[in-house]
DOFIVO-809889 format. One record per atom (N, C-alpha, C): residue in one letter; atom name; x, y, z. Coordinates in nm, 2 decimals. Example, Ala and Ser with C-alpha at 12.3 -4.5 7.8 and 13.67 -1.06 7.14 Angstrom:
2
[r a N [1.32 -0.57 0.78]]
[r a CA [1.23 -0.45 0.78]]
[r a C [1.32 -0.33 0.78]]
[r s N [1.28 -0.22 0.71]]
[r s CA [1.37 -0.11 0.71]]
[r s C [1.29 0.00 0.79]]
***
This chain:
186
[r m N [-2.59 -0.68 0.16]]
[r m CA [-2.46 -0.62 0.18]]
[r m C [-2.36 -0.72 0.14]]
[r t N [-2.25 -0.67 0.09]]
[r t CA [-2.14 -0.76 0.04]]
[r t C [-2.02 -0.73 0.13]]
[r n N [-1.93 -0.83 0.13]]
[r n CA [-1.81 -0.82 0.21]]
[r n C [-1.72 -0.72 0.15]]
[r v N [-1.63 -0.66 0.23]]
[r v CA [-1.54 -0.56 0.18]]
[r v C [-1.40 -0.62 0.20]]
[r n N [-1.32 -0.63 0.09]]
[r n CA [-1.18 -0.67 0.10]]
[r n C [-1.10 -0.55 0.11]]
[r l N [-1.02 -0.53 0.22]]
[r l CA [-0.94 -0.41 0.24]]
[r l C [-0.82 -0.41 0.15]]
[r q N [-0.77 -0.52 0.11]]
[r q CA [-0.65 -0.53 0.03]]
[r q C [-0.68 -0.62 -0.09]]
[r s N [-0.59 -0.63 -0.18]]
[r s CA [-0.62 -0.71 -0.30]]
[r s C [-0.62 -0.86 -0.26]]
[r e N [-0.69 -0.94 -0.35]]
[r e CA [-0.71 -1.08 -0.32]]
[r e C [-0.57 -1.15 -0.32]]
[r s N [-0.48 -1.10 -0.39]]
[r s CA [-0.35 -1.17 -0.40]]
[r s C [-0.27 -1.15 -0.27]]
[r s N [-0.30 -1.05 -0.19]]
[r s CA [-0.22 -1.03 -0.07]]
[r s C [-0.27 -1.12 0.04]]
[r g N [-0.38 -1.19 0.03]]
[r g CA [-0.42 -1.28 0.13]]
[r g C [-0.49 -1.21 0.24]]
[r a N [-0.54 -1.08 0.22]]
[r a CA [-0.60 -1.01 0.33]]
[r a C [-0.73 -1.07 0.37]]
[r a N [-0.77 -1.06 0.49]]
[r a CA [-0.89 -1.11 0.54]]
[r a C [-1.01 -1.03 0.49]]
[r v N [-1.12 -1.10 0.47]]
[r v CA [-1.24 -1.03 0.43]]
[r v C [-1.30 -0.95 0.55]]
[r r N [-1.34 -0.83 0.52]]
[r r CA [-1.40 -0.75 0.63]]
[r r C [-1.55 -0.75 0.60]]
[r f N [-1.63 -0.77 0.71]]
[r f CA [-1.77 -0.77 0.71]]
[r f C [-1.82 -0.62 0.74]]
[r p N [-1.90 -0.57 0.65]]
[r p CA [-1.94 -0.43 0.66]]
[r p C [-2.05 -0.42 0.77]]
[r a N [-2.06 -0.30 0.83]]
[r a CA [-2.17 -0.27 0.92]]
[r a C [-2.30 -0.30 0.86]]
[r g N [-2.38 -0.36 0.94]]
[r g CA [-2.52 -0.40 0.90]]
[r g C [-2.52 -0.54 0.84]]
[r s N [-2.41 -0.61 0.81]]
[r s CA [-2.41 -0.74 0.77]]
[r s C [-2.45 -0.84 0.89]]
[r p N [-2.50 -0.96 0.86]]
[r p CA [-2.53 -1.05 0.97]]
[r p C [-2.42 -1.08 1.06]]
[r e N [-2.30 -1.10 1.00]]
[r e CA [-2.18 -1.13 1.08]]
[r e C [-2.14 -1.01 1.17]]
[r y N [-2.14 -0.89 1.11]]
[r y CA [-2.11 -0.77 1.19]]
[r y C [-2.21 -0.75 1.31]]
[r n N [-2.34 -0.77 1.27]]
[r n CA [-2.44 -0.75 1.38]]
[r n C [-2.43 -0.85 1.49]]
[r r N [-2.40 -0.97 1.45]]
[r r CA [-2.38 -1.08 1.55]]
[r r C [-2.26 -1.05 1.65]]
[r v N [-2.15 -1.00 1.59]]
[r v CA [-2.04 -0.97 1.67]]
[r v C [-2.07 -0.84 1.76]]
[r s N [-2.13 -0.74 1.70]]
[r s CA [-2.17 -0.62 1.77]]
[r s C [-2.26 -0.66 1.89]]
[r d N [-2.36 -0.74 1.87]]
[r d CA [-2.45 -0.78 1.98]]
[r d C [-2.37 -0.85 2.09]]
[r f N [-2.28 -0.94 2.05]]
[r f CA [-2.20 -1.01 2.15]]
[r f C [-2.12 -0.91 2.24]]
[r l N [-2.05 -0.81 2.18]]
[r l CA [-1.97 -0.71 2.25]]
[r l C [-2.06 -0.62 2.34]]
[r v N [-2.17 -0.58 2.29]]
[r v CA [-2.26 -0.50 2.37]]
[r v C [-2.32 -0.58 2.49]]
[r d N [-2.36 -0.70 2.46]]
[r d CA [-2.41 -0.78 2.57]]
[r d C [-2.30 -0.81 2.68]]
[r e N [-2.18 -0.83 2.63]]
[r e CA [-2.06 -0.85 2.72]]
[r e C [-2.04 -0.73 2.81]]
[r a N [-2.04 -0.61 2.74]]
[r a CA [-2.02 -0.49 2.82]]
[r a C [-2.13 -0.47 2.93]]
[r e N [-2.25 -0.50 2.89]]
[r e CA [-2.36 -0.49 2.99]]
[r e C [-2.34 -0.58 3.11]]
[r i N [-2.30 -0.70 3.08]]
[r i CA [-2.28 -0.80 3.18]]
[r i C [-2.17 -0.76 3.28]]
[r l N [-2.06 -0.71 3.22]]
[r l CA [-1.95 -0.66 3.30]]
[r l C [-1.99 -0.54 3.38]]
[r d N [-2.06 -0.45 3.32]]
[r d CA [-2.10 -0.33 3.39]]
[r d C [-2.19 -0.36 3.51]]
[r e N [-2.27 -0.46 3.49]]
[r e CA [-2.36 -0.51 3.60]]
[r e C [-2.30 -0.61 3.70]]
[r f N [-2.17 -0.63 3.68]]
[r f CA [-2.09 -0.72 3.77]]
[r f C [-2.14 -0.86 3.78]]
[r r N [-2.20 -0.91 3.66]]
[r r CA [-2.25 -1.04 3.65]]
[r r C [-2.14 -1.13 3.60]]
[r l N [-2.03 -1.14 3.68]]
[r l CA [-1.90 -1.20 3.64]]
[r l C [-1.92 -1.35 3.61]]
[r d N [-2.00 -1.42 3.69]]
[r d CA [-2.02 -1.56 3.67]]
[r d C [-2.09 -1.59 3.53]]
[r e N [-2.17 -1.50 3.49]]
[r e CA [-2.23 -1.50 3.35]]
[r e C [-2.13 -1.48 3.25]]
[r w N [-2.04 -1.38 3.27]]
[r w CA [-1.93 -1.34 3.18]]
[r w C [-1.84 -1.46 3.15]]
[r l N [-1.82 -1.55 3.24]]
[r l CA [-1.74 -1.67 3.22]]
[r l C [-1.80 -1.75 3.10]]
[r g N [-1.93 -1.75 3.09]]
[r g CA [-1.99 -1.82 2.98]]
[r g C [-1.97 -1.76 2.84]]
[r f N [-1.91 -1.64 2.84]]
[r f CA [-1.88 -1.58 2.71]]
[r f C [-1.74 -1.62 2.66]]
[r l N [-1.67 -1.69 2.75]]
[r l CA [-1.53 -1.72 2.72]]
[r l C [-1.51 -1.86 2.67]]
[r a N [-1.42 -1.88 2.57]]
[r a CA [-1.38 -2.01 2.52]]
[r a C [-1.28 -2.07 2.63]]
[r e N [-1.28 -2.20 2.64]]
[r e CA [-1.20 -2.26 2.74]]
[r e C [-1.05 -2.25 2.72]]
[r d N [-1.01 -2.21 2.59]]
[r d CA [-0.87 -2.19 2.56]]
[r d C [-0.83 -2.04 2.55]]
[r i N [-0.91 -1.96 2.61]]
[r i CA [-0.89 -1.81 2.60]]
[r i C [-0.75 -1.77 2.64]]
[r h N [-0.70 -1.67 2.57]]
[r h CA [-0.58 -1.60 2.62]]
[r h C [-0.62 -1.45 2.63]]
[r y N [-0.61 -1.39 2.75]]
[r y CA [-0.66 -1.26 2.78]]
[r y C [-0.54 -1.18 2.83]]
[r c N [-0.49 -1.08 2.75]]
[r c CA [-0.37 -1.01 2.79]]
[r c C [-0.38 -0.86 2.77]]
[r v N [-0.31 -0.80 2.86]]
[r v CA [-0.30 -0.65 2.86]]
[r v C [-0.15 -0.61 2.87]]
[r p N [-0.08 -0.60 2.76]]
[r p CA [0.06 -0.56 2.77]]
[r p C [0.08 -0.42 2.82]]
[r v N [0.19 -0.40 2.88]]
[r v CA [0.23 -0.27 2.93]]
[r v C [0.29 -0.19 2.81]]
[r r N [0.23 -0.07 2.79]]
[r r CA [0.27 0.01 2.68]]
[r r C [0.40 0.09 2.72]]
[r q N [0.49 0.10 2.62]]
[r q CA [0.61 0.18 2.64]]
[r q C [0.61 0.29 2.53]]
[r t N [0.66 0.40 2.57]]
[r t CA [0.67 0.51 2.47]]
[r t C [0.81 0.51 2.41]]
[r k N [0.81 0.50 2.28]]
[r k CA [0.94 0.50 2.21]]
[r k C [0.94 0.61 2.11]]
[r s N [1.06 0.66 2.08]]
[r s CA [1.08 0.76 1.98]]
[r s C [1.06 0.70 1.84]]
[r v N [1.03 0.79 1.75]]
[r v CA [1.01 0.75 1.61]]
[r v C [1.14 0.68 1.56]]
[r a N [1.26 0.73 1.60]]
[r a CA [1.39 0.68 1.56]]
[r a C [1.41 0.54 1.60]]
[r d N [1.34 0.50 1.72]]
[r d CA [1.36 0.36 1.76]]
[r d C [1.29 0.26 1.67]]
[r k N [1.19 0.30 1.59]]
[r k CA [1.12 0.22 1.50]]
[r k C [1.07 0.09 1.56]]
[r g N [1.04 0.10 1.69]]
[r g CA [0.99 -0.02 1.75]]
[r g C [0.84 -0.01 1.78]]
[r v N [0.78 -0.12 1.82]]
[r v CA [0.64 -0.12 1.86]]
[r v C [0.63 -0.05 2.00]]
[r s N [0.51 0.00 2.03]]
[r s CA [0.50 0.08 2.15]]
[r s C [0.44 0.00 2.26]]
[r s N [0.48 -0.13 2.27]]
[r s CA [0.44 -0.21 2.38]]
[r s C [0.54 -0.32 2.41]]
[r a N [0.55 -0.36 2.53]]
[r a CA [0.64 -0.46 2.57]]
[r a C [0.57 -0.59 2.60]]
[r f N [0.57 -0.68 2.51]]
[r f CA [0.49 -0.80 2.53]]
[r f C [0.55 -0.90 2.63]]
[r r N [0.66 -0.87 2.69]]
[r r CA [0.72 -0.95 2.80]]
[r r C [0.66 -0.90 2.93]]
[r t N [0.62 -0.78 2.94]]
[r t CA [0.56 -0.73 3.06]]
[r t C [0.41 -0.70 3.04]]
[r m N [0.33 -0.76 3.13]]
[r m CA [0.19 -0.75 3.12]]
[r m C [0.12 -0.70 3.25]]
[r h N [0.02 -0.63 3.23]]
[r h CA [-0.07 -0.60 3.34]]
[r h C [-0.15 -0.73 3.37]]
[r y N [-0.20 -0.79 3.27]]
[r y CA [-0.26 -0.92 3.28]]
[r y C [-0.22 -1.01 3.17]]
[r d N [-0.20 -1.14 3.20]]
[r d CA [-0.17 -1.24 3.10]]
[r d C [-0.24 -1.37 3.15]]
[r d N [-0.37 -1.38 3.12]]
[r d CA [-0.46 -1.48 3.18]]
[r d C [-0.51 -1.58 3.08]]
[r n N [-0.55 -1.70 3.14]]
[r n CA [-0.61 -1.80 3.07]]
[r n C [-0.75 -1.83 3.14]]
[r y N [-0.82 -1.93 3.09]]
[r y CA [-0.95 -1.95 3.15]]
[r y C [-0.94 -1.98 3.30]]
[r g N [-0.84 -2.05 3.34]]
[r g CA [-0.83 -2.09 3.49]]
[r g C [-0.80 -1.96 3.57]]
[r t N [-0.72 -1.88 3.53]]
[r t CA [-0.68 -1.76 3.61]]
[r t C [-0.80 -1.66 3.61]]
[r l N [-0.87 -1.65 3.49]]
[r l CA [-0.99 -1.56 3.49]]
[r l C [-1.10 -1.61 3.58]]
[r m N [-1.12 -1.74 3.58]]
[r m CA [-1.22 -1.80 3.67]]
[r m C [-1.18 -1.78 3.82]]
[r f N [-1.05 -1.79 3.85]]
[r f CA [-1.00 -1.77 3.98]]
[r f C [-1.03 -1.62 4.02]]
[r r N [-1.00 -1.53 3.93]]
[r r CA [-1.03 -1.39 3.97]]
[r r C [-1.18 -1.36 3.99]]
[r v N [-1.26 -1.42 3.90]]
[r v CA [-1.41 -1.40 3.92]]
[r v C [-1.45 -1.46 4.05]]
[r k N [-1.41 -1.58 4.09]]
[r k CA [-1.44 -1.64 4.22]]
[r k C [-1.40 -1.56 4.33]]
[r r N [-1.28 -1.50 4.32]]
[r r CA [-1.22 -1.41 4.43]]
[r r C [-1.31 -1.29 4.45]]
[r f N [-1.36 -1.23 4.34]]
[r f CA [-1.45 -1.11 4.35]]
[r f C [-1.58 -1.15 4.41]]
[r l N [-1.64 -1.27 4.37]]
[r l CA [-1.77 -1.30 4.41]]
[r l C [-1.78 -1.38 4.54]]
[r e N [-1.68 -1.46 4.58]]
[r e CA [-1.69 -1.55 4.69]]
[r e C [-1.60 -1.53 4.80]]
[r t N [-1.52 -1.43 4.80]]
[r t CA [-1.43 -1.40 4.91]]
[r t C [-1.44 -1.26 4.96]]
[r k N [-1.38 -1.23 5.07]]
[r k CA [-1.38 -1.09 5.12]]
[r k C [-1.24 -1.02 5.10]]
[r s N [-1.16 -1.09 5.02]]
[r s CA [-1.02 -1.04 5.00]]
[r s C [-1.01 -0.95 4.88]]
[r a N [-1.11 -0.94 4.80]]
[r a CA [-1.11 -0.86 4.68]]
[r a C [-1.14 -0.71 4.72]]
[r w N [-1.06 -0.65 4.80]]
[r w CA [-1.09 -0.51 4.85]]
[r w C [-1.09 -0.41 4.74]]
[r s N [-1.03 -0.43 4.63]]
[r s CA [-1.02 -0.34 4.52]]
[r s C [-1.16 -0.32 4.45]]
[r e N [-1.25 -0.41 4.48]]
[r e CA [-1.39 -0.40 4.42]]
[r e C [-1.49 -0.42 4.53]]
[r d N [-1.46 -0.37 4.66]]
[r d CA [-1.55 -0.38 4.77]]
[r d C [-1.55 -0.24 4.83]]
[r p N [-1.65 -0.15 4.81]]
[r p CA [-1.76 -0.18 4.72]]
[r p C [-1.72 -0.18 4.58]]
[r r N [-1.80 -0.24 4.49]]
[r r CA [-1.76 -0.25 4.35]]
[r r C [-1.77 -0.12 4.28]]
[r s N [-1.69 -0.11 4.18]]
[r s CA [-1.69 0.01 4.09]]
[r s C [-1.81 0.02 4.01]]
[r r N [-1.85 0.15 3.99]]
[r r CA [-1.96 0.17 3.90]]
[r r C [-1.90 0.20 3.76]]
[r t N [-1.92 0.12 3.66]]
[r t CA [-1.85 0.13 3.54]]
[r t C [-1.95 0.14 3.42]]
[r r N [-1.90 0.20 3.31]]
[r r CA [-1.97 0.20 3.18]]
[r r C [-1.87 0.17 3.08]]
[r r N [-1.89 0.07 3.00]]
[r r CA [-1.80 0.03 2.89]]
[r r C [-1.87 0.07 2.76]]
[r l N [-1.80 0.15 2.68]]
[r l CA [-1.85 0.19 2.55]]
[r l C [-1.76 0.13 2.45]]
[r v N [-1.82 0.05 2.36]]
[r v CA [-1.74 -0.02 2.26]]
[r v C [-1.77 0.05 2.13]]
[r t N [-1.67 0.10 2.06]]
[r t CA [-1.69 0.17 1.93]]
[r t C [-1.59 0.13 1.83]]
[r n N [-1.60 0.19 1.71]]
[r n CA [-1.51 0.17 1.60]]
[r n C [-1.49 0.02 1.57]]
[r l N [-1.59 -0.05 1.56]]
[r l CA [-1.59 -0.20 1.55]]
[r l C [-1.55 -0.23 1.40]]
[r r N [-1.45 -0.32 1.39]]
[r r CA [-1.42 -0.37 1.26]]
[r r C [-1.41 -0.52 1.27]]
[r v N [-1.49 -0.59 1.18]]
[r v CA [-1.50 -0.74 1.19]]
[r v C [-1.44 -0.80 1.06]]
[r h N [-1.35 -0.89 1.08]]
[r h CA [-1.29 -0.96 0.96]]
[r h C [-1.31 -1.11 0.98]]
[r q N [-1.31 -1.18 0.87]]
[r q CA [-1.31 -1.33 0.87]]
[r q C [-1.18 -1.37 0.94]]
[r g N [-1.19 -1.47 1.03]]
[r g CA [-1.08 -1.52 1.10]]
[r g C [-1.00 -1.63 1.02]]
[r a N [-0.92 -1.71 1.09]]
[r a CA [-0.84 -1.81 1.03]]
[r a C [-0.93 -1.93 0.97]]
[r s N [-1.04 -1.94 1.03]]
[r s CA [-1.14 -2.04 0.99]]
[r s C [-1.28 -1.98 0.97]]
[r v N [-1.37 -2.05 0.91]]
[r v CA [-1.50 -1.99 0.89]]
[r v C [-1.58 -1.98 1.02]]
[r s N [-1.53 -2.04 1.13]]
[r s CA [-1.60 -2.03 1.26]]
[r s C [-1.53 -1.92 1.35]]
[r e N [-1.44 -1.84 1.29]]
[r e CA [-1.37 -1.74 1.37]]
[r e C [-1.38 -1.60 1.31]]
[r y N [-1.39 -1.50 1.39]]
[r y CA [-1.39 -1.36 1.35]]
[r y C [-1.27 -1.29 1.42]]
[r e N [-1.20 -1.21 1.35]]
[r e CA [-1.10 -1.13 1.41]]
[r e C [-1.16 -0.99 1.42]]
[r v N [-1.16 -0.94 1.54]]
[r v CA [-1.24 -0.81 1.57]]
[r v C [-1.15 -0.71 1.63]]
[r r N [-1.16 -0.59 1.59]]
[r r CA [-1.09 -0.48 1.65]]
[r r C [-1.19 -0.38 1.69]]
[r s N [-1.17 -0.32 1.81]]
[r s CA [-1.27 -0.22 1.86]]
[r s C [-1.19 -0.13 1.95]]
[r y N [-1.25 -0.01 1.97]]
[r y CA [-1.20 0.08 2.07]]
[r y C [-1.29 0.07 2.19]]
[r l N [-1.23 0.09 2.31]]
[r l CA [-1.30 0.08 2.44]]
[r l C [-1.28 0.20 2.52]]
[r l N [-1.39 0.26 2.57]]
[r l CA [-1.39 0.37 2.67]]
[r l C [-1.46 0.31 2.79]]
[r i N [-1.39 0.32 2.90]]
[r i CA [-1.45 0.28 3.03]]
[r i C [-1.45 0.40 3.12]]
[r t N [-1.56 0.42 3.18]]
[r t CA [-1.57 0.52 3.29]]
[r t C [-1.59 0.44 3.42]]
[r r N [-1.53 0.50 3.53]]
[r r CA [-1.54 0.43 3.66]]
[r r C [-1.56 0.53 3.76]]
[r n N [-1.65 0.51 3.86]]
[r n CA [-1.67 0.59 3.97]]
[r n C [-1.67 0.50 4.10]]
[r r N [-1.61 0.54 4.20]]
[r r CA [-1.60 0.46 4.33]]
[r r C [-1.64 0.54 4.45]]
[r f N [-1.69 0.47 4.55]]
[r f CA [-1.73 0.53 4.68]]
[r f C [-1.82 0.65 4.66]]
[r e N [-1.80 0.76 4.72]]
[r e CA [-1.89 0.88 4.71]]
[r e C [-1.82 0.99 4.63]]
[r s N [-1.72 0.95 4.55]]
[r s CA [-1.64 1.05 4.48]]
[r s C [-1.73 1.11 4.37]]
[r t N [-1.69 1.24 4.34]]
[r t CA [-1.76 1.30 4.22]]
[r t C [-1.67 1.29 4.10]]
[r e N [-1.55 1.23 4.11]]
[r e CA [-1.47 1.21 4.00]]
[r e C [-1.50 1.09 3.92]]
[r i N [-1.49 1.11 3.79]]
[r i CA [-1.51 0.99 3.70]]
[r i C [-1.37 0.96 3.64]]
[r e N [-1.33 0.84 3.66]]
[r e CA [-1.20 0.80 3.60]]
[r e C [-1.23 0.74 3.46]]
[r t N [-1.14 0.77 3.37]]
[r t CA [-1.16 0.71 3.23]]
[r t C [-1.04 0.63 3.19]]
[r l N [-1.06 0.54 3.10]]
[r l CA [-0.96 0.46 3.04]]
[r l C [-1.00 0.43 2.90]]
[r t N [-0.90 0.45 2.81]]
[r t CA [-0.93 0.42 2.67]]
[r t C [-0.83 0.31 2.62]]
[r a N [-0.88 0.23 2.53]]
[r a CA [-0.79 0.12 2.48]]
[r a C [-0.84 0.07 2.34]]
[r e N [-0.75 0.00 2.28]]
[r e CA [-0.79 -0.07 2.16]]
[r e C [-0.79 -0.22 2.19]]
[r r N [-0.89 -0.29 2.15]]
[r r CA [-0.90 -0.44 2.18]]
[r r C [-0.89 -0.51 2.04]]
[r k N [-0.81 -0.62 2.04]]
[r k CA [-0.80 -0.71 1.93]]
[r k C [-0.85 -0.85 1.98]]
[r d N [-0.97 -0.89 1.93]]
[r d CA [-1.03 -1.01 1.98]]
[r d C [-1.04 -1.11 1.87]]
[r t N [-1.04 -1.24 1.91]]
[r t CA [-1.08 -1.35 1.83]]
[r t C [-1.20 -1.41 1.89]]
[r l N [-1.31 -1.41 1.81]]
[r l CA [-1.43 -1.47 1.85]]
[r l C [-1.45 -1.59 1.77]]
[r r N [-1.50 -1.70 1.84]]
[r r CA [-1.52 -1.83 1.78]]
[r r C [-1.66 -1.88 1.80]]
[r l N [-1.72 -1.94 1.70]]
[r l CA [-1.84 -2.01 1.71]]
[r l C [-1.82 -2.14 1.78]]
[r v N [-1.89 -2.16 1.89]]
[r v CA [-1.88 -2.29 1.96]]
[r v C [-2.03 -2.33 1.99]]
[r d N [-2.07 -2.44 1.93]]
[r d CA [-2.20 -2.49 1.94]]
[r d C [-2.31 -2.38 1.91]]
[r g N [-2.28 -2.31 1.81]]
[r g CA [-2.37 -2.21 1.76]]
[r g C [-2.37 -2.07 1.84]]
[r e N [-2.28 -2.06 1.94]]
[r e CA [-2.27 -1.94 2.01]]
[r e C [-2.13 -1.88 2.00]]
[r l N [-2.12 -1.75 2.00]]
[r l CA [-1.99 -1.69 1.99]]
[r l C [-1.92 -1.70 2.13]]
[r k N [-1.79 -1.72 2.13]]
[r k CA [-1.71 -1.73 2.25]]
[r k C [-1.58 -1.64 2.23]]
[r l N [-1.54 -1.58 2.33]]
[r l CA [-1.42 -1.50 2.32]]
[r l C [-1.30 -1.59 2.34]]
[r a N [-1.22 -1.61 2.23]]
[r a CA [-1.10 -1.70 2.24]]
[r a C [-0.97 -1.63 2.27]]
[r r N [-0.96 -1.50 2.23]]
[r r CA [-0.84 -1.42 2.25]]
[r r C [-0.88 -1.28 2.27]]
[r r N [-0.82 -1.21 2.36]]
[r r CA [-0.83 -1.06 2.37]]
[r r C [-0.70 -1.01 2.41]]
[r e N [-0.66 -0.91 2.33]]
[r e CA [-0.54 -0.83 2.36]]
[r e C [-0.58 -0.69 2.37]]
[r i N [-0.56 -0.63 2.48]]
[r i CA [-0.60 -0.49 2.51]]
[r i C [-0.48 -0.40 2.52]]
[r m N [-0.48 -0.30 2.43]]
[r m CA [-0.37 -0.20 2.44]]
[r m C [-0.42 -0.07 2.50]]
[r i N [-0.39 -0.05 2.62]]
[r i CA [-0.44 0.07 2.69]]
[r i C [-0.36 0.19 2.63]]
[r d N [-0.43 0.30 2.61]]
[r d CA [-0.37 0.41 2.55]]
[r d C [-0.26 0.48 2.64]]
[r m N [-0.28 0.47 2.77]]
[r m CA [-0.19 0.54 2.86]]
[r m C [-0.07 0.45 2.89]]
[r a N [0.05 0.51 2.89]]
[r a CA [0.17 0.43 2.93]]
[r a C [0.18 0.42 3.08]]
[r v N [0.13 0.52 3.15]]
[r v CA [0.12 0.52 3.29]]
[r v C [-0.02 0.53 3.33]]
[r l N [-0.07 0.43 3.40]]
[r l CA [-0.21 0.43 3.44]]
[r l C [-0.24 0.53 3.54]]
[r a N [-0.35 0.60 3.52]]
[r a CA [-0.40 0.70 3.61]]
[r a C [-0.49 0.64 3.72]]
[r w N [-0.53 0.52 3.70]]
[r w CA [-0.62 0.45 3.80]]
[r w C [-0.54 0.39 3.91]]
[r p N [-0.59 0.40 4.03]]
[r p CA [-0.52 0.34 4.15]]
[r p C [-0.50 0.19 4.14]]
[r n N [-0.59 0.12 4.06]]
[r n CA [-0.58 -0.02 4.04]]
[r n C [-0.65 -0.06 3.91]]
[r l N [-0.62 -0.17 3.86]]
[r l CA [-0.68 -0.22 3.73]]
[r l C [-0.76 -0.35 3.76]]
[r s N [-0.86 -0.33 3.84]]
[r s CA [-0.93 -0.45 3.90]]
[r s C [-1.05 -0.49 3.81]]
[r v N [-1.09 -0.41 3.71]]
[r v CA [-1.20 -0.44 3.63]]
[r v C [-1.16 -0.51 3.51]]
[r f N [-1.24 -0.60 3.45]]
[r f CA [-1.22 -0.66 3.32]]
[r f C [-1.24 -0.56 3.21]]
[r l N [-1.15 -0.57 3.11]]
[r l CA [-1.15 -0.48 3.00]]
[r l C [-1.21 -0.55 2.88]]
***
């Protein structure tokens, strides 16, 4: 398989790796493994998927009219704006304390990662990845399934031969969250 360039060479567009290429498959395997680990609440293992300089953010979406010609998110207001230290703190709080009531008992989740697009990153050791995310969640003895959809923009970096998540920006499709809390990792 060959790489696909979405724009002309003169525009400086990033090379896109097609489905089935070794790069695409490696990134896909990483995201599927990450989803499984998060669904199984193996959060201490998930920390091993993260680069030490990670930036993990979930901006609050704003709805704007077409006439406003603005972007539909406010990057000054965030649901989450985390680094490795704050993510590690949140994981330890879930696993080692009794104060994480939002996940006690823990949510039953399924993360479905789709519409994967993989591009060459700023260096040969980085990939710029866009994907869609569907999360279903069920809690307690409820028969209701809560859903959340989002687009993720990730930077994955090779570190000592392994992919690590260096940046994740999650744009939730809903401007007003229907979930009572946003306690799960996206």
